N, C-alpha and C positions, 0 to 999 in steps of 0.2 A: 504494499500499499504506499502510495506517495504522499508525503507530507506537503501541507500547503505552503506556499511562499508567503513571506510577510506581506506582499502586496495583495495577494488573494485573500488573505485573512483580514487585512484592513478593509478591503472592498466588501467582504461578507459582513463585517462589523457595520460599515456604513449603511448597507441595505437593511440590516437588522435594526439599527438605531432610527432609520426613516420609518420602518414599518411600526415599530413600537411608539414613536412619536405621533404618527397618524392615529393608531388605535387609541391613544390616550386623548387626543384632540376630538375624535369623533365620540368617544364616551363622554367627554365633558360637554360637548355640543348637544348630545341627545339628552343627557341628565339635566341640563340647565334649560332645555326647551328653547334654546335661542332661535332655532330655524322657525319656530312658531310665532315669536315675537317679531323677528325681523328688525328692520330699522338699523339704527346706529350701533347697538350693542352687537348685532351680528356682524356688521362691517368691522367693528374694532377686533372682534374675535378672529375673523378670517384674516385680517391684515396681520395680527400677532402670530397666528399659526403660520402664515406665509413666511414671516421674517424668521421665526425660529427654525423652520424647515430649511430655509436658505443658509442659516448659520450652521446648522447641523451637516448639511451637505457640503458646504465649503470646508468645515473642519475634517470631514471624512475624506473628502478628495485630496486635501493637503496631506493627510496621513498615508493615502494610497501613493501620492506622488513621492513622498519622503521615502517610503519603503522601496519603491522602484529605483529611485536614485542610489539608495544605499546598496542595493543589489548590483546595479550597473557598475558602481564604484569598486565593488569587491572583486570584479573579475569573473563572476559567475555568469553562466550563459543566460541570455534574456528569456523571459517567458511570454513574449507577445508575438 
């Protein structure tokens, strides 16, 4: 069985973090009934959700890039 490269592991963690974040956001949205109220509260929630998702994605992509650069600098064969 082949072990995962650090870049693959970082990518899997990124996907997992986004899935968990979205699951939490949908649960909060449904529990608070914001979709029924609409208006400004829903708008603020969606903007906040989008900003947090973008920050998590940027953080995860930075980790993937750092892992790929570290591997490339080590002289190991590339995995792309």
